[in-house]
Each structure stands twice: as C-alpha cells, then as structure tokens.
C-alpha positions as CSV (number, residue, x, y, z in Angstrom):
1,M,101.6,163.8,128.4
2,T,104.3,166.4,127.1
3,A,103.5,169.6,125.9
4,S,104.4,169.1,122.5
5,F,102.3,168.9,119.3
6,Y,102.0,165.5,117.4
7,K,100.4,163.9,114.4
8,L,97.9,161.0,115.0
9,K,97.6,158.0,112.6
10,R,94.3,157.3,113.4
11,H,91.4,159.8,112.3
12,R,93.9,161.2,109.5
13,L,92.4,162.0,106.1
14,V,96.0,163.6,104.4
15,S,98.4,163.0,107.2
16,G,97.2,163.2,110.8
17,V,98.2,167.1,111.5
18,L,94.6,168.3,112.1
19,A,93.9,165.1,113.8
20,G,96.8,165.2,116.3
21,L,95.8,169.1,116.7
22,A,92.4,168.3,117.6
23,D,93.4,165.5,120.3
24,K,95.9,167.8,121.8
25,F,93.0,170.5,122.4
26,G,90.1,168.3,123.0
27,L,88.2,169.3,119.9
28,S,86.2,167.6,117.3
29,V,88.4,166.8,114.4
30,T,85.7,167.5,112.0
31,L,85.3,171.0,113.6
32,L,88.9,171.7,113.4
33,R,88.9,170.7,109.7
34,F,86.1,172.9,109.0
35,L,87.8,175.9,110.8
36,F,91.0,175.0,108.8
37,I,89.1,175.0,105.4
38,L,87.7,178.7,106.4
39,F,91.0,180.0,107.3
40,T,92.5,178.6,104.5
41,V,90.0,179.9,101.7
42,S,90.0,183.4,103.6
43,H,93.6,183.9,104.0
44,A,94.7,183.2,100.6
45,F,95.9,179.6,101.0
46,I,98.4,180.3,103.7
47,G,97.0,177.2,105.7
48,V,98.2,174.9,102.9
49,I,101.8,176.1,103.5
50,I,101.2,176.2,107.2
51,Y,100.0,172.7,107.0
52,L,102.9,171.3,104.8
53,L,105.4,172.9,107.3
54,L,103.7,170.8,110.3
55,D,103.4,168.1,108.3
56,T,107.3,167.9,107.6
57,T,108.2,168.8,111.3
58,L,105.7,167.2,113.7
59,P,106.1,163.6,114.5
60,Y,103.7,160.9,114.9
61,K,102.2,160.1,118.4
62,D,103.6,156.6,118.5
63,E,107.1,157.7,117.8
64,E,107.0,160.4,120.4
65,E,106.1,157.7,122.8
66,Q,108.1,155.0,121.4
67,E,111.3,157.8,122.0
68,M,109.9,158.6,125.5
69,F,109.6,155.0,127.0
70,D,112.2,153.4,124.4
71,Y,110.0,150.6,123.4
72,G,109.3,149.3,119.7
73,P,106.8,147.8,118.0
74,R,105.0,144.5,119.2
75,P,106.7,141.4,117.5
76,R,104.2,139.9,114.8
77,R,102.6,136.6,115.5
78,R,103.7,134.2,113.1
79,K,101.2,132.5,110.7
80,K,99.4,129.6,111.4
81,R,99.9,126.9,108.8
82,L,96.8,125.2,107.5
83,N,97.1,121.5,108.2
84,P,96.7,118.7,105.5
85,F,93.2,118.2,106.3
86,M,92.1,121.8,105.5
87,I,94.0,122.1,102.3
88,R,92.5,118.9,101.1
89,M,89.0,120.3,102.2
90,I,89.8,123.6,100.4
91,V,90.7,121.8,97.1
92,H,87.9,119.3,97.1
93,F,85.2,122.6,97.6
94,S,87.4,124.8,95.0
95,K,87.0,121.6,92.2
96,R,83.3,121.3,93.1
97,R,82.7,125.0,92.6
98,S,84.5,124.9,89.1
99,E,82.4,122.2,87.8
C-alpha cells in the first residue's frame, strides 16, 4: 500500500475519513472516533474544520487503487427476465391474496 492517506466507504458514518485513518494506522474505528470527539470538544471544535479539510482533499481508497492499477468498476450483470410461467404464478397468487 502507498504512504498516502485515504477515506473508506465501508465502516463510515459521515464520509469515511476516520475509517480510512483507522485502517491506515491499524486502530479500531470506535477508538479513533472517541479520540476525535475528545479532541474536538477540548480544542474549541477545531477538529470539525480539520475533518472537513480532510474530507475535501482525501480520495477514497477505491479511487486510489483505480489510478494505481488502471481498472474500472466491474460491469453490471444483466437482470434475468422472469419467464412467462413465473409471471402467471405471481399474478395468480396476487389475485388470490386480494380476495
């Protein structure tokens, strides 16, 4: 992994800044959130400004890996169509339910 910082989409509550920092340093996300709240309250809400700056500047980890390895998102699978038998069954049971 590179030496840069990043945000994570999983384990995020607001934008993933603290989740990315916790992943980078190998800490618990809950512990880092608790320390962030203590820092923010004790230093006149400077932590909110720092958080917003990090939120606007840090990329998501997926974007960083995409730039590094030059791959895009996986292609979506096409939805399977329901066959006519299944459609008849759904209509039949929905009529039965409404009676």
